C-alpha positions, -999 to +999 in steps of 0.1 A: -150+160+425-120+172+445-114+167+482-121+197+504-144+214+478-181+219+481-203+207+452-239+208+441-244+172+429-273+158+409-275+120+407-303+105+385-317+071+383-309+055+350-336+064+323-353+086+349-371+056+364-390+063+396-371+038+417-370+063+446-407+067+450-406+039+476-393+053+509-372+023+516-350+032+487-347+067+500-337+051+533-308+033+516-295+066+504-298+082+538-281+052+554-251+055+531-248+093+535-249+089+573-223+061+571-200+084+551-206+114+574-199+093+606-165+083+592-157+119+583-156+112+545-183+138+537-200+169+550-236+173+539-250+208+537-283+202+520-302+176+500-335+165+485-344+130+473-370+130+446-387+099+430-361+097+402-332+118+412-314+135+441-297+168+447-271+172+474-247+200+485-218+182+500-180+182+505-157+153+500-135+154+532-114+123+527-109+093+505-129+062+513-101+037+509-089+040+473-120+058+460-137+091+465-168+091+487-192+097+458-180+066+441-185+046+473-220+061+476-230+050+441-215+015+445-231+008+479-265+022+471-266+003+438-258-030+455-285-023+482-311-013+455-304-047+438-307-066+470-339-049+479-354-055+444-345-092+445-366-096+476-394-071+471-399-066+434-377-089+412-396-081+380-383-045+383-347-056+381-350-060+343-354-022+341-319-018+354-300-045+334-268-033+318-244-059+304-208-046+304-174-058+314-177-045+350-214-048+358-248-065+351-270-037+364-269+001+365-291+021+388-275+056+386-270+073+353-234+078+342-217+112+348-237+128+377-237+165+375-212+181+399-210+219+401-184+235+424-199+259+450-175+287+458-196+312+476-223+315+503-247+332+478-244+303+453-250+277+481-281+297+492-294+298+457-290+260+453-305+253+487-336+273+476-337+254+444-335+219+460-359+227+488-385+239+462-381+207+441-410+188+459-433+217+453-429+218+415-462+213+397-453+179+381-444+166+416-466+184+441-454+162+469-460+187+496-474+222+500-444+237+519-407+227+516-402+219+553-430+193+551-410+171+528-393+145+549-366+136+524-350+171+523-329+194+544-356+221+542-369+213+577-334+215+592-330+251+578-365+261+589-365+246+624-329+237+632-339+200+638-320+174+619-341+142+619-314+122+602-285+135+622-267+141+589-264+178+582-239+205+587-252+241+584-236+257+554-228+288+574-202+267+593-184+264+560-189+297+543 
């Protein structure tokens, strides 16, 4: 992903495990997004966090040291997931073991999907898609998009940003 370009990004838990069913893991994601936003590393235009994946429409604004913000995001959330599991559910750690030169665990699948967003219409289509995710039959998490806490749907419906994270996409396009 390039700096100063908007992307639709899908990040999936390795092997589609439902690690993110627990709200405390979703909170780890939100904490890191907010940290990056407060340091002007990213702008977040929309998101949804599902039990085993997340979609986000965001823009990398600046490098975070020597790495792009999405790399920082993956590293920090992974380290926090591991810490949390060590305390709350150590037997689940084995589901995320990966022995390689640079790591012992992997939480996010390799090669997250990043699609450049170059128009208001495409952003609106992707927002509709991500906000509808919790309503899909195999999830059925809520009956209306704005009722799902872990999404930007409520922000676009009411204007209220409970996480103090979002930038309205119309401010960019």
